C-alpha positions, 0 to 999 in steps of 0.5 A: 499499499502506498503511504501517502506523503512519504511518511514511510521509511524506505531506501529511495532519493529525490530524482533531480530535474537532470534524471539523476538520483539524489541519496537524502540524508540519513537520520543524523546526517544533518547534525553531523554536517552542522557540526563540521560546519562548527568544527570548521569555523571554530579551527578558521577562528584559531580556537580550541574546543575549550576556548570556543566552549568558554565563549559559547558558555558550554563545555569542551564535551558539549562542543565536542558532542555537537562537532560530532553529530552526537548532540542537538544544539540549542538556539544559544548555542548557534547565537553564541557560536556565531558571535564566537566565529565572526557572525558570518551567518553560516551556523544560523543557515545550517541550523534551519536544516537540523532535525533529530531524526527522521525515522518516520519520514521515507528518504525520498520526502525528507526534503519536501517535508523540510520545505514544507515547514516554510512554505508561504503556501501548500496545494496538494491533490490526492486521489489515493488516500486522504492526504497526510496533513488531514488524516485521523490518527486511526486512519494513518495507523491503518494505513501503516498497518497495511504497508508492505514490507510490514514494519516492527511496532516501534517503526509504526508508532515512529511513522504515526507520530511523525505524520501527527506532528506534521499535521501541526502546521495547520494549526501554528501557521494561521497565515499560510494558505493551505489548499486540498483537492481530494477525489470523492472516492477517497472519502468513500473507501471504508477502513475499520469500524463506523466509529472509525469512519466517523472520526475520520470524517470529524477529523478532516471536518476540524482540520479543514475549518480554519480560514487559511485551510481550503478543502474542495472535493472532486465528485464522482460526476466530474468525470475525467480531469486534467490531474488524472496523471496522479497525486501532485503538491505545489508550494511557494518558498520564502523566496517566491519560487514554486516547487513541486512533488509527485510521488509514486511507488518507493520514490518521490521526485522534486519537480523544480523546472519552472516550465514543469512546475507552471504546467502542474499549476495549470492543471491544479488551477483547472481542477479547482474550477471543477471540483465542488466549492469548500461549502458544498465539500463540506456538506458532501462529507457531512452527508457521507458521515450520516450515511454510515 
């Protein structure tokens, strides 16, 4: 079963526009990279670990742990480290990409997940499963439990935790527009018992209620449309650049070519006009819930 939004683990990469496969970093690579930057700047400034530790007000052993990628630095370490090494801005920029670990994210999805956290807007079209940002916990668990190959209970819980944590961006970023277009048959697909289905509908209705979140359902009667090539997402970066992302079996593709992204956006906007408006979409979901 495909794990929508890449919230799974596996071996893969992000395919670049040149057609090559870029290996995504492992869970500790971002820490090791940041540590290497700290060490390089410290040595360039002519400071020993003890001297650097005195300036950032941490022990020599803490500095060593950070440089070896074994410890997550806090904001104070980053800011004082900047001051100690000449305020180049390198540590602040490197710190933006730090993660404690990404055990619940597919290798090919990690880069998109990082972009997602800083996006100025996010548009999602889904025709397979309820989008990860809208899934109830029971629904997400059912998705992971049906994934092949089977995972351990610990692995499954890690995936579930990451998926639920990702949903906080809908609440924590109230000025960012989130648009979702989902096929009606996705919401009709049964899982679990009646209570689980009702919980899913309630969860989707709750998550899509804020003013910055728009949910549109493509009704079964809409027929064929321009997005039949598969699910796709589009976001706008803080620099005003638009990027796309598509996902398939055991892989994901970051779309950065401007012409291709423009084409994806045209398809999305066309489908937006063919889907039910947000009010009618909510009415449909409430009706499906009542029919259970």
